[in-house]
C-alpha angles and dihedrals in degrees: 000000000000137000130193100225095179138357093277102023130079124184120202141177137175142182130198143177126205143164140199129205119224113257126236088258092053091050107038115004117108136171134153092285103032132046124191125216120222090194096063117135124215113269121234138178148181122224130191133182139172134181152146133246120206120198101196093178141324091293104038131060129169130189135190125185136179119200140183132192128191116192129194126201092356111192114235141141117250139175137185097220136023093247094053123095119253112262123204111237143162112246124208131200098036112160128172128183134169153138133250131189138178139186122200124190126184106191093174134014091258101040131072131177122190134184121192137176135181127188122192134188123191132200106258096194095070096089098051093216097319125123116245125215098201117000098074098041090092124128111256090191128023121174130172143180120203130184123188126183131176101215110215087339093283108072122055117209120190130177127178131185118191128185117197133186115192125200109290092351136107117264118251136193128227122192123195130181128189133180128180141162111240104181129072129022096289116069115183116186141180129197124193112189129193094000087173086064089223119179109222143141125223089183117037111259095014111100114210122230118278126219111338139172128207130177140167149138130261118205116204113205113198117210117211112229122235120252 
């Protein structure tokens, strides 16, 4: 739902409900470090958000949003002590709330700069003293700067720097750069990911890739239509 309150201001709000069934791994898989739970219930949740968009002029746009999520029977793996195996369980009382904002500026028709930030707070009473494998690995702060430029209208250059702080962890930066040719039938491209070579984990126990380079060529074959 949205409403244009003034010429340059738009108000918006939404609500949603979703659910997820437990997987075969959640239900039945077991090994020395992980134990499934055949009695798991499907998880479900309600989410709500509301915000405002401000179109200052043709080149500048700002947005601010508040959101809230209430989850029921969330599926996670928990344990009482570090030496214990992870046990699949349904968690109750999970609540998340936060704010996100962004600012986009287009100084020229080919150039765009964007700043964004998201802050998130979770309900810490949901675990009742147990340690969680996934639920509380969320980012409490996530900020990014992105610059995109269409060089001479043919080559697209994009760079993005993100700084993330996860719950009870040290913040870390990740820098990505991409360049590609968009016009013509031959589209060479190069992607440089995590140029800062930051070591981090989005999921506990799964290290993300360090500095990497990828390049290639796309060939666009046009097919002439029949008369």
